C-alpha positions as CSV (number, residue, x, y, z in Angstrom):
1,M,282.6,37.8,155.0
2,N,280.3,40.3,156.8
3,E,278.9,43.6,155.3
4,Q,281.5,45.8,156.6
5,S,284.6,44.1,155.3
6,R,283.0,43.7,151.8
7,P,285.1,45.8,149.4
8,L,283.0,48.0,147.1
9,D,281.9,46.8,143.8
10,N,281.3,49.5,141.8
11,P,284.5,51.6,140.8
12,V,282.6,55.4,140.7
13,N,282.8,55.0,144.2
14,S,286.3,53.8,144.2
15,T,289.1,56.9,144.9
16,D,292.6,56.5,144.2
17,S,294.9,56.3,147.4
18,S,297.1,58.1,145.9
19,R,294.8,61.6,145.5
20,Q,293.0,61.0,149.4
21,T,293.8,63.0,152.2
22,P,295.2,61.7,155.2
23,V,292.6,61.5,158.2
24,A,293.3,62.5,162.0
25,P,292.2,59.4,163.7
26,G,288.1,60.3,165.5
27,S,287.7,62.7,162.3
28,S,285.7,62.7,159.6
29,P,287.1,62.2,155.9
30,Q,286.3,65.6,154.1
31,P,286.4,64.9,149.9
32,A,289.5,66.5,148.5
33,M,287.0,69.6,147.3
34,F,286.9,71.0,150.5
35,S,290.4,70.6,151.8
36,S,292.0,73.7,152.4
37,K,294.3,75.1,149.1
38,P,298.6,76.7,149.8
39,P,298.5,79.8,150.4
40,E,298.8,81.6,146.3
41,G,301.2,83.8,145.8
42,G,301.2,87.4,144.5
43,R,298.5,89.0,146.6
44,L,299.0,92.6,147.9
45,P,299.5,93.4,151.2
46,V,296.9,95.5,153.4
47,A,299.4,98.3,153.8
48,A,299.3,98.1,149.4
49,W,295.4,99.2,149.8
50,G,295.6,101.7,152.4
51,V,298.2,103.6,150.2
52,A,296.0,102.9,147.0
53,G,292.8,103.9,149.7
54,L,294.5,107.3,150.8
55,V,295.3,108.3,146.7
56,V,292.1,107.5,145.6
57,L,290.8,109.4,148.0
58,A,293.2,112.2,147.8
59,V,292.1,112.6,144.3
60,I,288.3,112.5,144.6
61,L,288.8,115.5,147.6
62,G,291.1,117.1,144.3
63,L,288.2,117.5,142.5
64,I,286.0,118.2,144.5
65,F,287.8,121.2,145.7
66,A,288.9,122.4,142.1
67,T,284.9,122.0,140.6
68,R,284.0,124.0,143.5
69,H,282.9,127.3,143.3
70,K,281.5,130.4,145.3
71,P,277.8,130.2,145.6
72,Q,276.3,132.1,143.4
73,A,273.5,135.0,144.2
74,P,270.0,134.3,143.1
75,P,269.1,135.2,139.4
76,N,267.2,138.4,140.8
77,T,269.2,139.8,143.2
78,I,270.5,143.3,142.4
79,Q,274.4,143.4,142.4
80,P,276.7,146.4,143.4
81,P,278.6,147.9,140.6
82,V,281.9,146.5,140.2
83,A,285.0,149.6,140.7
84,Y,286.2,149.9,137.0
85,A,282.1,150.8,136.1
86,A,283.2,154.3,137.2
87,E,286.1,154.0,134.2
88,L,283.2,152.9,132.0
89,P,280.5,155.5,131.2
90,L,277.6,154.6,129.5
91,S,275.7,156.8,127.6
92,Q,273.3,157.5,124.7
93,L,270.4,155.2,125.8
94,A,268.2,153.9,123.6
95,M,265.1,151.2,122.9
96,S,263.7,149.5,120.1
97,E,262.0,146.5,119.1
98,S,261.3,143.9,116.4
99,T,259.3,141.1,115.2
100,S,260.5,138.2,113.2
101,L,258.5,136.4,110.8
102,S,257.7,133.9,113.4
103,G,256.0,136.2,115.9
104,G,258.4,136.6,118.2
105,K,258.9,139.8,119.7
106,S,263.1,141.2,120.4
107,T,263.7,144.2,122.9
108,F,267.0,146.4,122.3
109,I,268.9,148.7,124.5
110,D,271.7,150.3,122.6
111,G,274.1,152.6,123.9
112,H,277.9,153.9,123.9
113,I,280.6,152.8,126.1
114,Q,284.4,154.7,126.4
115,N,287.3,153.2,128.6
116,S,288.1,155.7,130.3
117,G,290.0,154.1,132.7
118,P,293.9,153.0,132.3
119,Q,292.7,149.5,131.8
120,T,292.0,147.4,128.1
121,V,288.8,145.5,128.8
122,S,288.4,142.5,127.0
123,G,284.6,141.5,128.9
124,V,281.7,143.6,130.5
125,T,279.0,142.1,132.4
126,V,275.7,143.9,133.0
127,Q,272.7,143.6,135.3
128,V,269.4,145.7,133.4
129,I,267.0,146.2,135.7
130,F,263.7,146.2,134.7
131,R,260.9,148.1,137.7
132,N,257.7,148.0,137.8
133,D,255.1,150.9,139.2
134,E,252.8,147.3,141.3
135,A,255.1,147.8,144.0
136,M,256.5,144.1,143.4
137,P,260.3,142.9,143.1
138,P,261.9,144.1,139.5
139,Q,263.1,142.0,136.9
140,V,267.0,141.7,136.3
141,E,268.3,140.2,133.4
142,T,272.2,139.8,133.7
143,L,273.6,139.0,130.4
144,P,277.1,140.4,128.4
145,L,277.5,143.2,126.6
146,S,278.2,143.4,123.3
147,L,279.6,145.4,120.7
148,I,277.9,146.8,117.7
149,R,280.1,145.4,114.5
150,T,278.5,146.6,111.5
151,R,275.3,148.4,111.4
152,E,274.7,147.5,107.1
153,P,272.9,145.4,105.9
154,Y,271.4,144.8,109.5
155,I,273.2,145.8,113.1
156,D,275.5,143.1,114.0
157,T,277.0,142.4,117.0
158,Q,280.6,140.9,118.2
159,P,281.5,140.0,121.8
160,I,284.0,142.7,123.3
161,S,286.5,139.5,123.7
162,A,286.8,140.3,119.7
163,A,287.9,143.8,119.6
164,P,288.6,144.3,123.2
165,L,288.0,148.3,124.1
166,K,292.1,149.5,124.9
167,P,292.2,152.7,127.3
168,G,290.7,156.0,125.6
169,D,288.6,153.6,123.0
170,E,284.8,154.4,122.4
171,R,281.9,151.9,121.4
172,D,278.1,151.8,120.3
173,F,277.0,148.3,122.5
174,R,273.4,146.8,121.9
175,L,271.8,144.5,124.8
176,I,268.8,141.3,123.3
177,F,265.9,141.2,124.9
178,E,263.2,138.0,123.8
179,S,261.3,138.5,126.8
180,I,260.6,141.9,129.0
181,P,258.2,141.5,131.6
182,G,254.7,142.4,131.7
183,N,254.2,145.1,134.3
184,W,257.3,147.1,133.5
185,N,256.8,150.4,133.9
186,T,258.2,151.4,130.3
187,Q,260.7,153.5,131.6
188,M,264.5,153.1,130.6
189,P,266.1,150.5,132.1
190,E,269.1,150.4,135.4
191,I,272.3,149.3,133.6
192,H,274.6,148.2,135.9
193,I,277.9,147.3,135.1
194,I,278.8,143.8,137.3
195,S,281.5,142.6,136.2
196,V,284.5,143.7,134.0
197,D,287.5,141.7,132.5
198,A,290.2,143.8,132.5
199,K,294.2,144.0,132.0
């Protein structure tokens, strides 16, 4: 018996004939682990993946459009007063300042506001313009107008939304600044009403 016809003595290398894959004539045999697997059931068709992708894209675009805001003007840009500002005259303007125990200084502008228009006002945003004598752009502070709620034992403020201004109402207000420009000309700043929440 020659070498080619001798049966393998090593049982580890022997394979079970029932598990062997038939080999076509002229081709080399492949191990069972590389044989093609039958198609698995339950896979989604390509069209379903396409529809899912379109749904995800639509949701993303919806979120982008929902959260997109109008471009805001730079912080130091002076904005024009709103139309209803003519119905909210500001008067009795006065400035004061105080120093805290920690050495910080606050500046206040107190005044009086009257709602002479036909709508109830629940919010007012103002721009306060601190000009200088150095031919430099003024410092512009944008903040909500707060009403004075109590004066004793100290002045306490609240937003207008806590006590809306009905037609004919008038109240005292206070604006608070933690810092003002060093080159301010010490004149009373201009106050523009640039936004009004009214109904």
